[in-house]
MMTF fields as JSON, N, C-alpha, C and O atoms, coordinates in Angstrom:
{
  "mmtfVersion": "1.0.0",
  "mmtfProducer": "UNKNOWN",
  "numBonds": 311,
  "numAtoms": 312,
  "numGroups": 78,
  "numChains": 1,
  "numModels": 1,
  "chainsPerModel": [1],
  "groupsPerChain": [78],
  "chainIdList": ["A"],
  "bondAtomList": [4, 2, 8, 6, 12, 10, 16, 14, 20, 18, 24, 22, 28, 26, 32, 30, 36, 34, 40, 38, 44, 42, 48, 46, 52, 50, 56, 54, 60, 58, 64, 62, 68, 66, 72, 70, 76, 74, 80, 78, 84, 82, 88, 86, 92, 90, 96, 94, 100, 98, 104, 102, 108, 106, 112, 110, 116, 114, 120, 118, 124, 122, 128, 126, 132, 130, 136, 134, 140, 138, 144, 142, 148, 146, 152, 150, 156, 154, 160, 158, 164, 162, 168, 166, 172, 170, 176, 174, 180, 178, 184, 182, 188, 186, 192, 190, 196, 194, 200, 198, 204, 202, 208, 206, 212, 210, 216, 214, 220, 218, 224, 222, 228, 226, 232, 230, 236, 234, 240, 238, 244, 242, 248, 246, 252, 250, 256, 254, 260, 258, 264, 262, 268, 266, 272, 270, 276, 274, 280, 278, 284, 282, 288, 286, 292, 290, 296, 294, 300, 298, 304, 302, 308, 306],
  "bondOrderList": [1, 1, 1, 1, 1, 1, 1, 1, 1, 1, 1, 1, 1, 1, 1, 1, 1, 1, 1, 1, 1, 1, 1, 1, 1, 1, 1, 1, 1, 1, 1, 1, 1, 1, 1, 1, 1, 1, 1, 1, 1, 1, 1, 1, 1, 1, 1, 1, 1, 1, 1, 1, 1, 1, 1, 1, 1, 1, 1, 1, 1, 1, 1, 1, 1, 1, 1, 1, 1, 1, 1, 1, 1, 1, 1, 1, 1],
  "groupList": [{"groupName": "MET", "atomNameList": ["N", "CA", "C", "O"], "elementList": ["N", "C", "C", "O"], "formalChargeList": [0, 0, 0, 0], "bondAtomList": [1, 0, 2, 1, 3, 2], "bondOrderList": [1, 1, 2], "singleLetterCode": "M", "chemCompType": "L-PEPTIDE LINKING"}, {"groupName": "LEU", "atomNameList": ["N", "CA", "C", "O"], "elementList": ["N", "C", "C", "O"], "formalChargeList": [0, 0, 0, 0], "bondAtomList": [1, 0, 2, 1, 3, 2], "bondOrderList": [1, 1, 2], "singleLetterCode": "L", "chemCompType": "L-PEPTIDE LINKING"}, {"groupName": "ASP", "atomNameList": ["N", "CA", "C", "O"], "elementList": ["N", "C", "C", "O"], "formalChargeList": [0, 0, 0, 0], "bondAtomList": [1, 0, 2, 1, 3, 2], "bondOrderList": [1, 1, 2], "singleLetterCode": "D", "chemCompType": "L-PEPTIDE LINKING"}, {"groupName": "PRO", "atomNameList": ["N", "CA", "C", "O"], "elementList": ["N", "C", "C", "O"], "formalChargeList": [0, 0, 0, 0], "bondAtomList": [1, 0, 2, 1, 3, 2], "bondOrderList": [1, 1, 2], "singleLetterCode": "P", "chemCompType": "L-PEPTIDE LINKING"}, {"groupName": "LYS", "atomNameList": ["N", "CA", "C", "O"], "elementList": ["N", "C", "C", "O"], "formalChargeList": [0, 0, 0, 0], "bondAtomList": [1, 0, 2, 1, 3, 2], "bondOrderList": [1, 1, 2], "singleLetterCode": "K", "chemCompType": "L-PEPTIDE LINKING"}, {"groupName": "ILE", "atomNameList": ["N", "CA", "C", "O"], "elementList": ["N", "C", "C", "O"], "formalChargeList": [0, 0, 0, 0], "bondAtomList": [1, 0, 2, 1, 3, 2], "bondOrderList": [1, 1, 2], "singleLetterCode": "I", "chemCompType": "L-PEPTIDE LINKING"}, {"groupName": "ALA", "atomNameList": ["N", "CA", "C", "O"], "elementList": ["N", "C", "C", "O"], "formalChargeList": [0, 0, 0, 0], "bondAtomList": [1, 0, 2, 1, 3, 2], "bondOrderList": [1, 1, 2], "singleLetterCode": "A", "chemCompType": "L-PEPTIDE LINKING"}, {"groupName": "GLN", "atomNameList": ["N", "CA", "C", "O"], "elementList": ["N", "C", "C", "O"], "formalChargeList": [0, 0, 0, 0], "bondAtomList": [1, 0, 2, 1, 3, 2], "bondOrderList": [1, 1, 2], "singleLetterCode": "Q", "chemCompType": "L-PEPTIDE LINKING"}, {"groupName": "VAL", "atomNameList": ["N", "CA", "C", "O"], "elementList": ["N", "C", "C", "O"], "formalChargeList": [0, 0, 0, 0], "bondAtomList": [1, 0, 2, 1, 3, 2], "bondOrderList": [1, 1, 2], "singleLetterCode": "V", "chemCompType": "L-PEPTIDE LINKING"}, {"groupName": "ASN", "atomNameList": ["N", "CA", "C", "O"], "elementList": ["N", "C", "C", "O"], "formalChargeList": [0, 0, 0, 0], "bondAtomList": [1, 0, 2, 1, 3, 2], "bondOrderList": [1, 1, 2], "singleLetterCode": "N", "chemCompType": "L-PEPTIDE LINKING"}, {"groupName": "PHE", "atomNameList": ["N", "CA", "C", "O"], "elementList": ["N", "C", "C", "O"], "formalChargeList": [0, 0, 0, 0], "bondAtomList": [1, 0, 2, 1, 3, 2], "bondOrderList": [1, 1, 2], "singleLetterCode": "F", "chemCompType": "L-PEPTIDE LINKING"}, {"groupName": "GLY", "atomNameList": ["N", "CA", "C", "O"], "elementList": ["N", "C", "C", "O"], "formalChargeList": [0, 0, 0, 0], "bondAtomList": [1, 0, 2, 1, 3, 2], "bondOrderList": [1, 1, 2], "singleLetterCode": "G", "chemCompType": "PEPTIDE LINKING"}, {"groupName": "TYR", "atomNameList": ["N", "CA", "C", "O"], "elementList": ["N", "C", "C", "O"], "formalChargeList": [0, 0, 0, 0], "bondAtomList": [1, 0, 2, 1, 3, 2], "bondOrderList": [1, 1, 2], "singleLetterCode": "Y", "chemCompType": "L-PEPTIDE LINKING"}, {"groupName": "GLU", "atomNameList": ["N", "CA", "C", "O"], "elementList": ["N", "C", "C", "O"], "formalChargeList": [0, 0, 0, 0], "bondAtomList": [1, 0, 2, 1, 3, 2], "bondOrderList": [1, 1, 2], "singleLetterCode": "E", "chemCompType": "L-PEPTIDE LINKING"}, {"groupName": "TRP", "atomNameList": ["N", "CA", "C", "O"], "elementList": ["N", "C", "C", "O"], "formalChargeList": [0, 0, 0, 0], "bondAtomList": [1, 0, 2, 1, 3, 2], "bondOrderList": [1, 1, 2], "singleLetterCode": "W", "chemCompType": "L-PEPTIDE LINKING"}, {"groupName": "ARG", "atomNameList": ["N", "CA", "C", "O"], "elementList": ["N", "C", "C", "O"], "formalChargeList": [0, 0, 0, 0], "bondAtomList": [1, 0, 2, 1, 3, 2], "bondOrderList": [1, 1, 2], "singleLetterCode": "R", "chemCompType": "L-PEPTIDE LINKING"}, {"groupName": "THR", "atomNameList": ["N", "CA", "C", "O"], "elementList": ["N", "C", "C", "O"], "formalChargeList": [0, 0, 0, 0], "bondAtomList": [1, 0, 2, 1, 3, 2], "bondOrderList": [1, 1, 2], "singleLetterCode": "T", "chemCompType": "L-PEPTIDE LINKING"}, {"groupName": "SER", "atomNameList": ["N", "CA", "C", "O"], "elementList": ["N", "C", "C", "O"], "formalChargeList": [0, 0, 0, 0], "bondAtomList": [1, 0, 2, 1, 3, 2], "bondOrderList": [1, 1, 2], "singleLetterCode": "S", "chemCompType": "L-PEPTIDE LINKING"}, {"groupName": "HIS", "atomNameList": ["N", "CA", "C", "O"], "elementList": ["N", "C", "C", "O"], "formalChargeList": [0, 0, 0, 0], "bondAtomList": [1, 0, 2, 1, 3, 2], "bondOrderList": [1, 1, 2], "singleLetterCode": "H", "chemCompType": "L-PEPTIDE LINKING"}],
  "groupTypeList": [0, 1, 2, 2, 3, 4, 1, 5, 6, 7, 6, 8, 9, 7, 5, 0, 3, 10, 11, 4, 12, 6, 11, 9, 6, 1, 5, 9, 1, 3, 13, 3, 12, 1, 8, 14, 10, 4, 7, 4, 11, 10, 3, 7, 11, 0, 1, 11, 7, 7, 1, 6, 1, 5, 12, 13, 5, 4, 1, 9, 11, 1, 13, 6, 1, 8, 15, 3, 1, 1, 16, 6, 4, 17, 16, 6, 18, 2],
  "groupIdList": [1, 2, 3, 4, 5, 6, 7, 8, 9, 10, 11, 12, 13, 14, 15, 16, 17, 18, 19, 20, 21, 22, 23, 24, 25, 26, 27, 28, 29, 30, 31, 32, 33, 34, 35, 36, 37, 38, 39, 40, 41, 42, 43, 44, 45, 46, 47, 48, 49, 50, 51, 52, 53, 54, 55, 56, 57, 58, 59, 60, 61, 62, 63, 64, 65, 66, 67, 68, 69, 70, 71, 72, 73, 74, 75, 76, 77, 78],
  "secStructList": [7, 7, 1, 7, 1, 2, 2, 2, 2, 2, 2, 2, 6, 7, 5, 7, 7, 1, 1, 6, 6, 6, 6, 1, 5, 4, 4, 4, 1, 7, 2, 2, 2, 2, 2, 2, 2, 2, 2, 2, 7, 7, 7, 1, 2, 2, 2, 2, 2, 2, 2, 2, 2, 2, 2, 2, 2, 2, 2, 6, 6, 7, 2, 2, 2, 2, 6, 6, 1, 7, 7, 4, 4, 4, 6, 6, 6, 7],
  "xCoordList": [-12.147, -11.32, -9.901, -8.818, -10.428, -8.779, -8.426, -7.254, -9.115, -8.966, -8.189, -7.521, -8.517, -7.601, -6.685, -7.144, -4.97, -3.566, -3.378, -2.638, -4.186, -4.234, -5.2, -4.647, -6.364, -6.973, -6.19, -6.197, -5.271, -4.792, -3.574, -3.429, -2.79, -1.587, -2.106, -1.356, -3.38, -3.913, -4.172, -3.792, -4.987, -5.015, -3.708, -3.683, -2.834, -1.637, -1.09, -0.648, -1.094, -0.771, -1.508, -1.127, -2.524, -3.596, -2.953, -2.297, -2.988, -2.92, -4.264, -5.292, -3.99, -4.908, -5.167, -4.411, -6.245, -6.735, -6.739, -6.075, -7.414, -7.351, -7.42, -7.424, -7.487, -7.678, -5.849, -5.081, -5.47, -4.265, -2.778, -1.608, -3.737, -2.264, -2.562, -2.419, -2.844, -3.235, -1.95, -1.071, -1.534, -0.575, 0.263, 1.258, -0.481, 0.374, -0.243, -1.466, 0.579, 0.11, -0.869, -0.889, -2.104, -2.856, -2.251, -2.495, -1.402, -0.702, 0.336, 0.959, 0.524, 1.409, 0.557, 0.903, -0.695, -1.296, -1.444, -1.821, -1.099, -1.015, -2.352, -3.353, -2.168, -3.502, -4.838, -6.06, -3.881, -5.092, -6.122, -7.077, -5.889, -6.34, -7.46, -8.526, -7.022, -7.852, -8.766, -9.844, -8.436, -9.628, -10.704, -11.809, -10.186, -11.1, -12.19, -13.419, -11.666, -12.407, -13.711, -14.922, -12.896, -13.727, -15.296, -16.379, -14.986, -15.818, -16.731, -17.805, -16.543, -16.815, -17.318, -17.924, -16.876, -17.889, -16.287, -15.489, -16.03, -15.119, -15.989, -17.176, -15.62, -16.164, -16.575, -16.113, -17.315, -18.44, -17.502, -16.596, -17.591, -16.942, -15.686, -15.521, -14.913, -13.699, -12.616, -11.469, -12.77, -11.447, -12.105, -11.442, -13.45, -14.056, -13.303, -12.404, -13.762, -13.287, -11.983, -11.669, -10.915, -9.727, -8.958, -8.053, -9.885, -9.429, -10.027, -9.618, -10.674, -11.599, -10.407, -10.031, -10.086, -9.106, -7.928, -7.745, -6.931, -6.002, -6.012, -5.171, -6.92, -7.857, -7.303, -6.399, -8.298, -7.95, -6.44, -5.938, -5.956, -4.547, -3.552, -2.55, -4.033, -2.668, -3.556, -3.013, -4.836, -5.529, -5.07, -4.891, -4.963, -4.49, -2.619, -1.932, -2.352, -0.603, -0.116, 1.088, -0.776, -0.349, 0.33, 0.787, 0.315, 1.473, 2.706, 3.006, 3.115, 4.701, 4.509, 5.279, 3.477, 3.18, 2.79, 3.149, 1.998, 1.607, 2.788, 2.754, 3.643, 4.218, 5.419, 6.021, 5.725, 6.482, 5.726, 6.361, 5.008, 3.679, 3.995, 4.398, 4.132, 4.719, 5.461, 6.68, 5.109, 5.977, 6.547, 6.066, 7.685, 8.904, 8.017, 7.908, 7.156, 6.112, 5.314, 4.997, 4.933, 3.781, 4.641, 3.888, 5.859, 6.437, 7.468, 8.127, 7.022, 7.893, 7.117, 7.424, 6.107, 4.832, 5.248, 4.332, 6.217, 6.807, 7.452, 7.994],
  "yCoordList": [-0.665, -0.734, -0.882, -0.416, -2.009, -2.689, -1.788, -1.77, -1.093, 0.0, 1.335, 2.06, 1.436, 2.811, 2.393, 1.508, 2.429, 2.117, 2.889, 2.403, 4.266, 4.88, 4.166, 3.85, 3.779, 2.335, 1.505, 1.175, 0.836, -0.437, -0.27, -0.962, 0.524, 1.453, 1.93, 1.85, 2.402, 2.681, 1.45, 1.338, 0.188, -0.775, -1.68, -2.264, -1.654, -2.457, -1.861, -2.564, -0.794, 0.031, 0.425, 1.311, -0.055, -0.07, -0.644, -1.66, -0.216, -0.834, -1.566, -0.972, -2.867, -3.21, -2.516, -2.08, -2.661, -1.401, -2.571, -2.275, -3.966, -4.563, -5.799, -6.199, -6.657, -8.116, -8.598, -7.714, -9.418, -10.441, -9.573, -9.348, -9.284, -8.506, -6.928, -6.36, -6.383, -5.0, -4.495, -4.839, -3.616, -2.541, -2.973, -2.399, -4.306, -4.731, -4.31, -4.34, -3.921, -3.848, -4.814, -5.829, -4.339, -5.421, -6.676, -7.878, -5.993, -6.896, -7.742, -8.346, -7.72, -8.767, -9.272, -9.387, -9.581, -10.117, -11.976, -12.475, -12.425, -13.988, -14.685, -14.556, -15.593, -15.85, -16.714, -16.781, -17.265, -18.227, -17.27, -17.82, -15.838, -15.053, -13.961, -13.434, -13.884, -12.927, -14.304, -14.042, -15.53, -16.706, -16.883, -17.355, -16.372, -16.33, -15.286, -15.341, -14.698, -12.954, -13.367, -13.147, -13.951, -14.14, -15.092, -14.923, -16.212, -17.443, -16.835, -17.433, -15.464, -14.863, -13.613, -12.919, -13.341, -11.862, -10.844, -11.127, -9.978, -9.008, -7.911, -8.011, -6.864, -5.89, -4.707, -4.386, -4.35, -3.164, -2.135, -1.974, -1.237, 0.236, -0.395, -1.515, 0.645, 0.678, 0.031, 0.266, -0.755, -1.326, -2.743, -3.308, -3.047, -4.735, -4.91, -5.735, -3.991, -3.681, -3.684, -4.218, -3.292, -3.208, -4.673, -5.207, -5.084, -6.412, -7.664, -8.825, -7.327, -8.407, -8.111, -9.023, -6.905, -6.746, -7.584, -8.675, -7.022, -7.89, -9.799, -10.479, -10.115, -11.455, -11.978, -12.791, -11.11, -11.208, -11.512, -12.471, -10.356, -9.929, -11.452, -11.875, -12.02, -12.888, -14.618, -15.681, -14.298, -15.561, -15.914, -17.05, -14.717, -14.749, -14.903, -15.088, -14.793, -14.901, -13.672, -13.603, -12.65, -11.18, -10.314, -9.182, -10.941, -10.293, -9.549, -8.44, -9.905, -9.969, -8.294, -7.338, -8.482, -7.141, -6.172, -5.103, -6.117, -4.847, -4.703, -3.541, -5.441, -5.627, -4.31, -3.961, -3.779, -2.294, -1.759, -0.902, -1.388, -0.11, -0.064, 1.08, -1.064, -1.192, 0.225, 0.063, 1.579, 2.119, 1.437, 0.534, 2.174, 1.889, 1.739, 0.678, 3.221, 3.347, 2.059, 1.684, 1.301, 0.592, -1.015, -1.96, -1.283, -2.091, -2.186, -2.976, -0.918, -1.396, -1.985, -1.757, -2.746, -3.503, -5.048, -5.847, -5.59, -6.871, -7.71, -8.796],
  "zCoordList": [-16.901, -16.407, -16.968, -16.615, -18.354, -18.562, -19.419, -19.794, -19.786, -20.793, -20.465, -21.202, -19.001, -18.91, -18.407, -17.686, -18.192, -18.049, -16.586, -15.73, -16.341, -15.068, -14.274, -13.221, -14.304, -13.467, -13.236, -12.05, -14.04, -13.697, -12.846, -11.838, -13.173, -12.28, -10.77, -9.797, -10.685, -9.329, -8.633, -7.468, -9.417, -8.958, -8.391, -7.308, -9.207, -8.66, -7.468, -6.559, -7.43, -6.207, -5.304, -4.54, -5.216, -4.161, -3.013, -3.247, -1.775, -0.675, 0.13, 0.455, 0.332, 0.836, 2.574, 3.442, 2.483, 3.833, 4.945, 5.939, 4.983, 6.099, 5.903, 4.739, 6.912, 7.025, 6.991, 7.369, 6.724, 7.13, 6.316, 6.623, 5.088, 4.427, 4.44, 3.358, 5.217, 5.368, 5.056, 5.847, 3.912, 4.212, 2.89, 2.447, 2.286, 1.16, -0.252, -0.388, -1.297, -2.726, -2.784, -2.087, -4.046, -4.01, -4.913, -4.812, -5.804, -6.442, -6.319, -7.192, -4.589, -3.956, -2.844, -1.668, -3.407, -2.556, -3.065, -4.125, -2.146, -3.002, -3.2, -2.495, -4.491, -5.569, -4.605, -4.736, -3.659, -2.999, -2.041, -1.491, -1.871, -0.744, -2.236, -1.919, -3.364, -4.041, -4.564, -5.097, -4.454, -4.899, -4.059, -4.325, -2.811, -1.405, -1.817, -1.768, -2.072, -1.845, -3.471, -3.49, -4.536, -5.676, -5.229, -5.789, -3.941, -4.189, -3.026, -2.959, -1.783, -1.153, -1.273, -0.457, -2.791, -2.999, -2.928, -2.034, -3.682, -3.371, -2.903, -3.216, -2.2, -1.568, -2.612, -3.707, -2.055, -2.785, -3.038, -2.22, -4.285, -4.357, -5.095, -5.579, -5.018, -6.072, -5.253, -5.634, -4.177, -3.593, -4.659, -5.529, -4.309, -4.947, -6.05, -6.215, -6.894, -8.477, -8.563, -9.627, -7.859, -7.732, -7.651, -8.291, -6.403, -6.089, -7.39, -7.378, -8.063, -8.834, -10.37, -11.106, -10.501, -11.646, -11.239, -11.781, -10.093, -9.644, -9.888, -10.475, -9.392, -9.504, -10.728, -10.923, -11.768, -13.436, -13.924, -14.511, -13.46, -14.319, -13.582, -14.16, -12.392, -11.731, -12.354, -12.657, -12.344, -12.959, -14.76, -15.197, -15.521, -16.704, -16.837, -17.842, -15.883, -16.203, -16.447, -16.697, -16.436, -16.697, -15.538, -15.692, -14.526, -13.409, -13.946, -13.504, -14.494, -15.341, -16.304, -16.395, -16.745, -17.518, -16.938, -17.433, -15.8, -15.17, -13.773, -13.368, -13.084, -11.963, -12.38, -11.365, -13.259, -13.503, -13.39, -14.005, -13.227, -12.387, -11.386, -11.179, -9.948, -9.006, -8.301, -8.363, -7.644, -7.457, -6.048, -5.365, -5.893, -4.596, -3.426, -2.812, -3.023, -1.947, -1.855, -0.727, -2.964, -2.393, -2.272, -2.038, -2.39, -2.09, -0.333, 0.344, -0.345, 0.954, 2.282, 3.453, 1.834, 3.304, 2.344, 2.536, 1.506, 0.961, 2.199, 1.993]
}
């Protein structure tokens, strides 16, 4: 997933479909929420892979590098 810029952009812009932060772009999720998912287990499927990717991006301090990929549509829920 990290070697495909299109998949990274999709993960950054994916909207969280459920829970406390439903409607927010994954890149806008707070790090403690992503850590909770890491501890409990990410969901199955593409959403889980995208959440895991965003977790790794934030964990490694790379958020500033991918934030420019966020589209205006995805920031409407900030």
